[in-house]
C-alpha positions as CSV (number, residue, x, y, z in Angstrom):
1,M,-61.3,-54.1,-53.7
2,S,-62.6,-51.2,-55.9
3,F,-65.9,-49.4,-56.2
4,D,-67.2,-50.0,-59.8
5,L,-69.7,-48.4,-62.0
6,C,-70.7,-49.3,-65.6
7,V,-72.3,-47.0,-68.2
8,W,-74.1,-48.0,-71.4
9,R,-77.1,-47.2,-73.6
10,E,-80.6,-48.6,-73.4
11,E,-83.6,-47.8,-75.5
12,H,-86.0,-48.5,-72.7
13,P,-85.8,-48.3,-68.9
14,V,-84.2,-51.4,-67.3
15,T,-84.7,-52.8,-63.8
16,A,-81.9,-53.4,-61.4
17,E,-82.2,-57.2,-62.1
18,Q,-81.9,-56.7,-65.9
19,A,-79.0,-54.3,-65.4
20,L,-77.2,-56.7,-63.1
21,L,-77.5,-59.5,-65.7
22,K,-76.1,-57.3,-68.5
23,Y,-73.3,-56.0,-66.2
24,R,-72.3,-59.6,-65.4
25,W,-72.2,-60.4,-69.1
26,L,-70.2,-57.3,-70.0
27,M,-67.7,-58.1,-67.3
28,G,-67.3,-61.7,-68.6
29,A,-68.9,-63.6,-65.8
30,E,-67.6,-67.2,-66.0
31,E,-70.9,-68.7,-65.1
32,W,-72.8,-66.9,-67.9
33,S,-74.8,-69.4,-70.0
34,G,-77.7,-67.5,-71.4
35,P,-78.1,-65.6,-74.7
36,E,-76.1,-62.5,-75.2
37,P,-78.0,-59.4,-74.1
38,E,-78.8,-56.8,-76.8
39,M,-76.5,-53.8,-76.9
40,F,-77.3,-50.4,-78.4
41,P,-74.1,-48.9,-79.7
42,D,-74.2,-45.1,-79.3
43,E,-71.5,-42.5,-79.9
44,R,-72.6,-40.8,-76.7
45,V,-70.8,-43.6,-74.8
46,G,-67.5,-42.4,-76.3
47,T,-68.4,-38.8,-75.6
48,F,-69.1,-39.7,-72.0
49,H,-65.8,-41.5,-71.7
50,A,-63.9,-38.5,-73.0
51,E,-65.7,-36.1,-70.8
52,I,-65.3,-38.0,-67.6
53,L,-61.6,-38.3,-68.3
54,N,-61.6,-34.5,-68.7
55,V,-63.1,-34.2,-65.2
56,Y,-60.9,-36.9,-63.6
57,P,-57.8,-37.4,-65.8
58,P,-56.1,-40.7,-66.4
59,L,-53.7,-42.0,-63.8
60,N,-50.6,-41.2,-65.8
61,D,-51.6,-37.6,-66.3
62,V,-51.7,-36.6,-62.6
63,A,-49.7,-37.0,-59.5
64,E,-50.3,-40.0,-57.2
65,G,-53.5,-39.5,-55.1
66,E,-54.9,-36.8,-57.4
67,S,-57.2,-39.2,-59.4
68,P,-60.1,-41.3,-58.0
69,W,-59.3,-44.2,-60.4
70,S,-57.9,-47.5,-59.3
71,M,-57.5,-48.1,-63.0
72,D,-58.3,-45.9,-66.0
73,P,-61.9,-46.1,-67.2
74,F,-62.2,-48.7,-69.9
75,E,-64.3,-48.1,-73.0
76,M,-65.6,-50.7,-75.4
77,P,-66.2,-48.3,-78.3
78,D,-69.8,-47.1,-78.4
79,N,-70.9,-50.0,-76.2
80,Y,-70.0,-49.4,-72.6
81,V,-67.6,-47.8,-70.1
82,S,-66.3,-49.6,-67.0
83,L,-65.2,-47.3,-64.2
84,C,-63.2,-48.5,-61.2
85,M,-62.2,-46.3,-58.2
86,G,-61.3,-46.6,-54.5
87,F,-64.2,-46.7,-52.1
88,S,-63.1,-43.5,-50.4
89,E,-62.9,-41.6,-53.7
90,A,-66.2,-42.9,-54.9
91,Q,-68.2,-40.8,-52.4
92,N,-67.1,-37.7,-54.3
93,A,-66.7,-39.0,-57.8
94,S,-69.8,-41.2,-58.3
95,P,-72.4,-38.5,-58.2
96,T,-70.5,-36.6,-60.9
97,I,-70.3,-39.8,-63.0
98,I,-74.0,-40.5,-62.6
99,E,-74.9,-37.0,-63.5
100,L,-72.8,-37.0,-66.6
101,A,-74.3,-40.3,-67.7
102,M,-77.8,-38.9,-67.2
103,R,-76.9,-35.9,-69.2
104,H,-75.9,-38.1,-72.1
105,G,-79.0,-40.3,-71.9
106,L,-77.0,-43.3,-70.7
107,V,-77.8,-45.9,-68.0
108,C,-75.4,-46.1,-65.1
109,F,-75.3,-49.2,-63.0
110,D,-73.9,-49.5,-59.4
111,P,-73.2,-53.3,-58.8
112,Q,-72.3,-52.6,-55.1
113,V,-75.9,-52.1,-54.2
114,S,-77.5,-53.3,-57.5
115,R,-79.0,-49.9,-58.3
116,V,-79.7,-48.8,-61.8
117,H,-79.9,-45.1,-62.8
118,N,-82.1,-44.8,-65.9
119,P,-81.8,-41.4,-67.7
120,P,-85.1,-39.5,-68.0
121,E,-85.1,-39.5,-71.8
122,I,-85.6,-43.3,-72.1
123,V,-88.4,-43.6,-69.6
124,D,-91.6,-44.9,-71.3
125,S,-93.7,-41.9,-72.2
126,D,-97.1,-43.6,-72.0
127,G,-98.5,-41.8,-69.0
128,P,-96.9,-39.5,-66.4
129,H,-93.6,-40.6,-64.8
130,L,-91.8,-39.1,-61.8
131,V,-88.1,-39.6,-62.3
132,F,-85.4,-39.0,-59.6
133,F,-81.7,-38.3,-60.1
134,D,-80.8,-41.6,-58.4
135,G,-82.7,-43.5,-61.2
136,G,-85.9,-44.1,-59.2
137,I,-89.0,-44.1,-61.4
138,V,-92.6,-43.9,-60.2
139,N,-95.1,-44.6,-63.0
140,E,-98.3,-42.5,-62.9
141,P,-97.8,-41.0,-59.4
142,R,-100.9,-40.0,-57.6
143,P,-101.1,-36.3,-56.5
144,E,-101.7,-37.4,-52.9
145,D,-98.4,-39.4,-53.0
146,L,-96.3,-36.5,-54.2
147,P,-95.6,-34.9,-50.8
148,R,-94.1,-38.1,-49.6
149,L,-92.2,-38.7,-52.8
150,L,-90.8,-35.2,-53.2
151,H,-89.4,-35.2,-49.7
152,Q,-86.9,-37.7,-51.1
153,I,-85.1,-34.9,-52.8
154,T,-81.8,-34.5,-50.9
155,D,-78.3,-33.1,-51.6
156,R,-77.4,-36.5,-53.1
157,N,-80.7,-37.3,-54.8
158,W,-81.1,-33.7,-55.8
159,F,-83.5,-33.8,-58.8
160,A,-87.0,-34.8,-59.6
161,H,-88.8,-34.6,-63.0
162,L,-92.5,-35.2,-63.7
163,D,-93.7,-35.4,-67.3
164,I,-97.0,-36.1,-69.0
165,R,-95.7,-36.3,-72.5
166,P,-92.5,-35.3,-74.3
167,G,-91.8,-31.6,-73.8
168,W,-94.5,-31.1,-71.1
169,Y,-93.1,-31.3,-67.6
170,V,-92.4,-29.8,-64.2
171,Q,-89.1,-30.4,-62.5
172,A,-87.2,-29.4,-59.4
173,G,-83.6,-29.5,-58.3
174,L,-81.8,-28.7,-55.0
175,G,-78.9,-26.4,-54.8
176,E,-76.3,-25.2,-57.3
177,K,-76.7,-28.1,-59.7
178,A,-80.2,-26.9,-60.2
179,G,-79.3,-24.0,-62.5
180,G,-77.2,-22.3,-59.8
181,A,-79.8,-22.2,-57.1
182,P,-78.4,-21.2,-53.7
183,D,-77.6,-23.9,-51.1
184,G,-80.8,-25.2,-49.6
185,M,-83.0,-23.7,-52.3
186,Y,-85.0,-25.4,-55.0
187,G,-84.9,-24.4,-58.7
188,V,-88.3,-25.2,-60.1
189,E,-89.2,-25.2,-63.8
190,Y,-92.1,-26.1,-66.0
191,R,-92.3,-26.4,-69.7
192,E,-95.3,-26.5,-72.0
193,G,-94.0,-28.1,-75.2
194,S,-91.6,-25.5,-76.5
195,A,-88.7,-23.2,-75.5
196,D,-90.9,-20.1,-75.5
197,R,-93.1,-21.8,-72.8
198,H,-90.3,-22.6,-70.3
199,F,-90.5,-20.9,-66.9
200,R,-88.6,-21.1,-63.7
201,Y,-88.4,-19.8,-60.1
202,V,-86.4,-20.4,-57.0
203,T,-87.9,-21.3,-53.6
204,G,-86.7,-22.6,-50.2
205,D,-90.1,-24.1,-49.4
206,I,-90.6,-27.8,-50.3
207,D,-94.3,-27.3,-49.9
208,E,-94.3,-24.9,-52.8
209,V,-92.5,-27.5,-54.9
210,V,-95.1,-30.1,-54.0
211,S,-97.9,-27.6,-54.8
212,A,-96.4,-27.1,-58.3
213,F,-96.1,-30.8,-59.0
214,Q,-99.6,-31.5,-57.7
215,G,-101.1,-28.7,-59.8
216,F,-99.3,-29.9,-62.9
217,A,-100.4,-33.5,-62.2
218,E,-104.0,-32.5,-61.7
219,G,-104.2,-30.2,-64.8
220,R,-104.9,-27.1,-62.8
221,E,-103.8,-23.6,-63.7
222,D,-103.6,-21.7,-60.4
223,W,-100.2,-23.1,-59.4
224,K,-98.5,-21.3,-62.4
225,T,-98.9,-17.8,-60.9
226,T,-95.7,-18.4,-58.9
227,F,-93.7,-18.8,-62.1
228,T,-92.9,-15.2,-63.2
229,E,-89.4,-15.7,-64.7
230,Y,-89.1,-16.8,-68.3
231,D,-86.3,-19.2,-68.9
232,P,-85.3,-19.6,-72.6
233,S,-83.1,-22.6,-71.9
């Protein structure tokens, strides 16, 4: 058996149940009898396919045992990419695959545990949303719930993003993936609509991260004094 992932484009967030139905249809489930799900062809699917093969080359391009693939990733042009690998290799490769899919605004579905990873950019922008790297989404999180929620940031689920409208957000990531933060440290950023209002700092204290998210969610100004470093990215 192999460990499988599937990547495609959606215009709106999908639930794990919706993603499972689309995945079964894409994989040609024999028992499928319903209408064909809507697809959203996007050139970023092909770009993702090319980039993941640059990270993990095709089987014929490397020596045996140097690729995680059990078969080369299959792309249906601009529609979806199916990725199959050994279970032992998936532990290292799947976080990279999910991260790359998120970066390209693509959904990544894990049928082993029926988990869908929705990219932040397609989350419905009506009201604040807290989005985690693993695809978890909390609509309109209450400030008092943020300590519990943000303690879910781990080495694997390393990123959380809270927005109130496009371009206005606070986010935090753990470790090197978070803009090169040291191990065990959080890179925290907030943005107020434009690149010249984008700020960042690094902390090892999760309580400071929580305080920034709560201040942002409550519309306060006092929490911003910690952010002294302008980040033009």
